[in-house]
N, C-alpha and C positions, 0 to 999 in steps of 0.2 A: 344339746349334746347328751350323750349317754355315758354316765359315770358308773363304774363299779369298783369299789375299793382302790382308789388312787389310779385307776386305769381309765383313760379317756379313749373311747372308741371313735375312730374316724367316721364322719357322717357320709362321706362319698363312697365308701367301700361296701361290698356285698356283706351280708350279715355273717355268713360262715367264715369268711376271711377276716372280718373284723373281730370276731370272737377269739380267734387264735392269737390276738395280741395280748390277751390276758394270760398270765403265767398259770400253768396248770391245765390249760385247755389246748388240745391239739386238734388235728383234722377230724379224727373219729368222734371225739367228744362234741365238737362244734356241730357236726352233722347229726349226732344223736339228739342234741338239744333242739336243733331246728325241727327235726322230725317229731320230737315229743310235743313241741308247741303247735306243730301243724303249719309251719311256714314253708311255702314252696319257693323254688329258686327261679329267678334271681329276686332277692328281697333285700333292699338297702335299709340301712339304719335310719335314714331320714324318713322312711315310711312307717316307722313304729308308732303305734297308738298306745294309749294308756293300758289297754287290756294286755297286749303283747309285752309291754314294759313290765307290768306287775308279774306276769307269768315267768318271764326271763329272770327277773330278780329273785323270785322264789326258787327257781331251779338252780341258779348260781349259788344261793345260800346252802342248798341241799347237797350239791354235787362238787363244787369247786373248793379245793383246799386253799387256805390262806397262803400268802407268800412265805411266811415264816415256817409253816408246816412243810412246804415244798423244800425249802432250804435245809431244814432239819433232816428230812428224809434223805435228801441227796447226800448230805454230809455223813449221815449214819451208814448209808450204803457204801460210800467211799472208804470209811474206816473199816467196815467189814471186809471189803475186798483187799485192803492193805494188810489186814491181819491174816487173811488166808494166804497171802503171798509170802509172808515171812514165817 
């Protein structure tokens, strides 16, 4: 199994689709990560070896915000929009 910060990625899904289950990674970011690593489509998580695993972990640490940071950003933006409305 592939774990990243409390997220378990499903083994039978394609890598791009499975990366989108992590909060903070959408379609564009998942495609960018796959292109950066050099993974071609279709590539399933069960096919990951230690090399790809270490590179993906490094990129996640550099690019993906933690869940707490995403929540704080979302709440801050909601407060700003509410303050603009009144």
